[in-house]
C-alpha positions as CSV (number, residue, x, y, z in Angstrom):
1,M,82.5,28.7,93.6
2,I,82.8,28.3,89.9
3,P,80.2,31.1,89.3
4,G,81.2,33.2,92.1
5,K,84.9,33.0,90.0
6,F,83.1,33.9,87.0
7,C,81.4,36.7,88.6
8,F,84.5,38.3,89.8
9,I,86.2,38.1,86.3
10,F,83.1,39.4,84.6
11,I,82.9,42.7,87.1
12,F,87.1,42.8,87.0
13,I,87.1,42.9,83.3
14,C,84.0,45.8,82.7
15,C,85.7,47.5,85.1
16,S,89.1,47.3,83.2
17,F,87.0,48.1,80.3
18,V,85.5,51.5,81.5
19,T,89.0,52.6,82.9
20,T,90.7,51.9,79.4
21,S,88.1,53.5,77.4
22,V,88.1,56.9,79.5
23,V,91.7,56.7,79.7
24,G,92.0,56.3,75.7
25,Q,89.4,59.2,75.5
26,T,90.9,62.4,74.6
27,L,89.5,66.0,74.3
28,E,89.0,67.8,70.9
29,V,91.9,69.8,70.1
30,V,91.9,73.6,68.8
31,N,93.8,76.5,68.1
32,D,93.5,80.1,68.7
33,D,91.0,80.9,65.9
34,E,89.0,78.1,66.3
35,L,88.8,79.1,69.9
36,L,87.7,82.4,69.3
37,E,85.2,81.2,66.7
38,L,83.7,78.5,69.4
39,F,83.2,82.0,71.9
40,R,81.3,83.5,69.3
41,T,78.9,80.8,68.1
42,E,78.4,78.7,71.4
43,N,76.8,79.5,74.2
44,Y,79.2,77.5,76.6
45,V,83.1,76.9,76.1
46,L,85.3,74.8,78.8
47,V,88.7,75.1,77.6
48,L,91.5,73.7,78.9
49,F,94.9,75.5,78.1
50,S,97.6,73.0,78.0
51,L,100.8,72.2,77.2
52,K,102.3,69.1,75.3
53,D,104.4,66.4,77.5
54,C,102.8,67.8,81.4
55,E,101.9,65.3,83.2
56,K,99.4,67.6,85.8
57,C,97.7,68.7,82.1
58,K,96.9,65.3,81.4
59,L,95.6,64.8,84.8
60,Y,93.0,67.7,84.2
61,E,92.2,66.6,80.4
62,E,91.3,63.2,82.4
63,T,88.8,64.9,84.9
64,L,87.0,66.9,82.5
65,I,86.8,63.8,80.1
66,Q,84.8,62.1,83.5
67,I,82.6,65.3,83.6
68,R,82.1,66.1,79.5
69,E,78.8,64.4,78.8
70,E,76.8,65.7,82.2
71,L,78.2,69.0,81.0
72,V,77.1,68.6,77.0
73,D,73.4,67.3,78.6
74,A,73.0,70.0,81.0
75,L,74.8,73.2,79.1
76,S,75.1,71.8,75.2
77,A,78.6,72.9,76.3
78,W,81.9,72.6,74.2
79,V,84.5,71.0,76.1
80,V,88.0,71.3,74.2
81,K,91.6,72.0,74.8
82,V,94.4,74.1,73.1
83,D,98.1,73.6,73.5
84,G,100.6,76.4,74.0
85,S,97.8,79.0,73.4
86,N,98.6,82.9,73.4
87,L,95.3,83.6,74.5
88,V,95.8,81.7,77.8
89,H,97.6,85.0,79.5
90,I,94.7,87.3,78.6
91,Y,92.8,85.0,81.4
92,D,95.4,84.0,83.8
93,P,98.6,85.2,84.5
94,T,99.8,81.9,85.8
95,K,101.4,79.3,83.7
96,E,99.4,76.4,82.2
97,P,97.0,74.2,82.9
98,A,94.5,76.5,83.2
99,L,90.7,76.0,83.2
100,I,88.5,79.0,81.9
101,M,84.4,78.2,81.8
102,F,82.8,80.5,78.9
103,R,78.9,81.7,79.7
104,H,77.5,83.8,76.5
105,G,81.4,85.0,76.3
106,V,82.1,85.8,79.9
107,P,85.2,83.8,81.3
108,L,85.2,82.3,84.6
109,L,88.7,81.2,85.8
110,V,88.3,77.7,87.5
111,P,90.4,77.8,90.6
112,E,92.6,75.2,91.1
113,L,91.6,72.3,93.2
114,E,94.0,70.4,95.4
115,A,92.5,67.0,94.1
116,M,90.6,66.8,90.9
117,D,87.5,66.2,92.4
118,Y,84.7,65.4,89.4
119,D,81.3,66.2,91.6
120,L,83.2,69.5,93.0
121,L,84.3,70.7,89.8
122,L,80.9,70.0,88.2
123,D,79.2,71.4,90.8
124,I,81.6,74.7,90.3
125,L,80.5,74.7,86.8
126,L,77.0,74.0,86.7
127,N,76.2,76.2,89.7
128,N,78.2,79.0,87.7
129,R,76.4,78.7,84.5
130,D,75.8,82.6,84.0
131,P,78.2,85.6,84.9
132,V,77.9,86.3,88.3
133,V,79.3,89.8,88.3
134,K,76.8,93.0,87.4
135,E,77.6,95.7,85.4
136,L,76.7,99.0,86.7
137,D,76.6,102.5,85.5
138,D,75.4,106.0,86.0
139,H,71.7,105.1,85.9
140,S,71.6,101.9,88.1
141,F,74.4,102.3,90.6
142,E,72.7,104.6,93.2
143,H,69.4,102.5,92.5
144,L,70.7,99.4,93.2
145,T,73.6,99.6,95.7
146,Q,71.4,102.6,97.6
147,A,74.9,103.7,98.7
148,S,73.9,107.4,99.5
149,T,70.6,106.4,101.4
150,G,72.3,103.8,103.7
151,A,69.6,101.2,102.7
152,T,70.1,97.5,103.1
153,T,70.6,96.1,99.6
154,G,74.1,94.3,101.0
155,D,77.5,95.0,100.5
156,W,79.5,95.6,97.3
157,F,83.0,94.9,96.1
158,I,83.4,97.1,92.9
159,Q,86.2,97.3,90.2
160,F,86.4,100.3,88.3
161,Y,87.8,99.2,84.9
162,S,88.4,100.9,81.4
163,S,88.3,99.4,78.0
164,D,91.6,100.4,77.1
165,S,93.6,99.0,80.2
166,I,95.2,95.3,79.0
167,E,95.4,94.8,83.0
168,C,91.4,95.0,83.1
169,Q,91.3,92.7,80.4
170,R,92.8,90.3,82.2
171,L,91.3,90.7,85.4
172,Q,87.7,90.0,83.9
173,A,88.0,86.0,84.4
174,R,89.4,86.2,87.7
175,W,87.2,88.9,88.7
176,E,84.3,86.2,87.8
177,T,85.7,83.8,90.0
178,V,86.0,86.4,92.8
179,G,82.1,87.1,92.2
180,A,81.4,83.1,92.1
181,K,83.0,82.8,95.6
182,L,81.3,85.2,97.3
183,K,78.2,84.8,95.4
184,N,75.1,84.7,98.4
185,R,77.5,86.7,100.6
186,M,77.5,89.9,98.9
187,N,77.4,92.1,95.5
188,V,80.6,91.9,93.1
189,A,80.1,94.6,90.3
190,R,82.2,96.3,87.6
191,I,81.9,99.9,86.3
192,N,83.5,101.4,82.9
193,R,84.8,104.4,84.3
194,H,85.4,106.0,80.9
195,G,81.8,104.7,79.8
196,A,78.7,104.7,81.0
197,G,80.2,105.3,84.6
198,S,81.8,108.1,84.3
199,M,79.9,110.3,86.8
200,I,80.3,107.6,89.6
201,A,83.9,107.4,88.9
202,R,84.1,111.4,89.2
203,R,81.9,110.8,92.8
204,F,84.2,108.6,94.0
205,S,87.8,110.1,92.2
206,V,88.6,107.5,90.4
207,S,91.5,108.3,88.2
208,Q,93.0,104.9,87.6
209,S,92.2,101.5,85.9
210,P,92.1,99.2,87.9
211,T,90.8,100.4,91.0
212,F,88.4,98.6,93.7
213,I,86.3,99.9,96.2
214,L,84.2,98.5,98.9
215,I,80.9,99.5,100.0
216,R,80.4,97.8,103.6
217,R,77.8,98.8,106.1
218,G,77.5,102.4,105.1
219,A,81.4,102.8,105.1
220,L,83.9,102.8,102.3
221,Y,87.1,100.7,102.2
222,K,89.5,100.7,99.4
223,Y,91.5,98.5,98.0
224,T,94.9,99.6,98.0
225,S,97.0,96.0,97.3
226,S,99.1,96.0,94.2
227,E,98.6,92.2,94.1
228,Y,95.2,91.1,91.6
229,T,94.9,87.5,92.5
230,I,91.9,85.9,93.6
231,D,92.8,84.9,97.0
232,S,94.0,88.4,97.7
233,F,90.9,89.9,96.9
234,I,89.2,87.5,98.7
235,K,91.5,88.2,102.0
236,F,90.8,91.9,101.8
237,I,86.9,91.1,102.0
238,E,87.1,88.5,104.7
239,E,90.2,90.1,106.5
240,D,92.1,92.8,105.6
241,Y,89.4,95.7,105.0
242,K,89.2,95.9,108.8
243,Y,93.1,97.5,108.7
244,T,92.3,100.0,105.9
245,V,91.0,103.8,106.3
246,K,87.2,103.6,106.8
247,G,86.0,106.3,104.8
248,E,82.6,108.0,104.4
249,I,80.2,107.3,100.9
250,P,80.8,110.6,98.6
251,L,77.2,112.4,98.3
252,P,76.1,112.4,94.1
253,K,77.6,115.5,92.8
254,S,75.8,118.5,91.6
255,P,75.8,119.2,87.9
256,L,78.0,121.7,88.1
257,D,81.0,120.6,90.6
258,D,80.5,117.4,87.8
259,F,81.3,119.5,85.3
260,V,84.1,121.2,87.0
261,H,85.4,117.5,88.0
262,L,85.3,116.6,84.4
263,C,87.1,119.7,83.1
264,F,89.8,118.8,85.6
265,D,90.1,115.1,84.5
266,M,90.2,115.7,81.3
267,L,93.4,118.5,81.6
268,R,95.0,115.6,84.1
269,E,94.6,112.7,81.7
270,N,95.1,114.6,78.6
271,P,98.5,116.9,79.3
272,L,98.5,118.0,76.0
273,I,95.2,119.8,75.9
274,W,96.4,122.6,78.9
275,K,100.1,122.7,77.6
276,L,98.7,123.7,74.2
277,G,96.1,125.9,76.3
278,L,98.7,127.6,78.0
279,A,101.0,128.1,75.1
280,G,97.6,129.5,73.1
281,L,96.8,131.7,76.2
282,S,100.6,132.9,76.2
283,L,100.5,133.6,72.6
284,M,97.4,135.7,73.1
285,L,98.9,137.6,76.1
286,L,102.1,138.2,73.9
287,G,100.0,139.7,71.0
288,L,97.9,142.0,73.5
289,A,101.0,143.0,74.9
290,A,102.5,143.8,71.3
291,L,99.0,145.5,70.5
292,R,99.6,147.6,73.3
293,G,102.9,148.6,72.8
294,G,101.9,149.6,69.2
295,S,99.3,151.5,70.6
296,K,101.3,153.1,72.9
297,S,104.3,153.9,70.6
298,K,102.0,155.7,68.1
299,E,100.4,157.8,70.7
300,H,103.6,158.8,72.1
301,K,104.5,159.7,68.4
302,L,101.5,161.7,67.5
303,K,101.9,163.5,71.0
304,K,105.6,164.5,69.7
305,K,104.2,165.9,66.6
306,S,101.8,167.5,68.2
307,S,103.7,169.4,70.2
308,K,106.2,170.4,67.8
309,S,103.5,171.6,65.8
310,S,102.3,173.6,68.5
311,S,105.6,175.1,69.2
312,K,106.6,176.2,65.6
313,K,102.8,178.4,65.9
314,S,104.4,180.0,68.7
315,K,107.1,181.2,67.4
């Protein structure tokens, strides 16, 4: 009996010691400047955007402490937290706590778990150690998607973005999460409509950032909702696309058609250009009209002078 009691007490003390040591630990706290430096210098950074005196934030921190060593061993990852950061709204429009995993500078918004399951969270992080979203451009689009040939390279959910769009910047972490959730089911990609993907954007008549299209089984579906949440994107892929207009995938434009479309887009997106052009054309027409009027007046004077001289001779 005595050895059994001692054994039970020993196990109880050990468990209490481990629990106390874990609870007593904290994540390293950094500020925004230090966080940006980590993004530049480290391959993997897991950040807890937290607030002081936030009970839910404490639960997140305790969960991260449980898996920190495994993340360090597997990825040499930095696991830190920042309180009251100004950067959180760039990656997640909701309030703290928010958990973001940066892989080579590319953010992944870790979806909120109903229960902070250590194994599930670790599985999500390790299985998405590399960015999922593919970057397409004018040269790689047709080769990878084979959109116009109808070949089977899978379905594609594509975001057209532009570097000067704040909304597009805020979407990057969520879009990576969409890619992670749809991995092995379909391809998720991005195209810079003002950069290397401008021809593809004109081909699909994309004029706004962000714009989302689904290429599925040789058909085109446009995401028209103004709700840019992870759940709304997934719901569109799984159900809502069925209730949108099914369109045809446009064929690649000829160089002439693409040039005309480019000029049209430049005029539409830069109204000052066509206004200045219209003003210049108006001035040119007025100048031509003035010159023509002057030449007619001069011709009339010459005719009048000629008629006077001829009348004098006749006398």
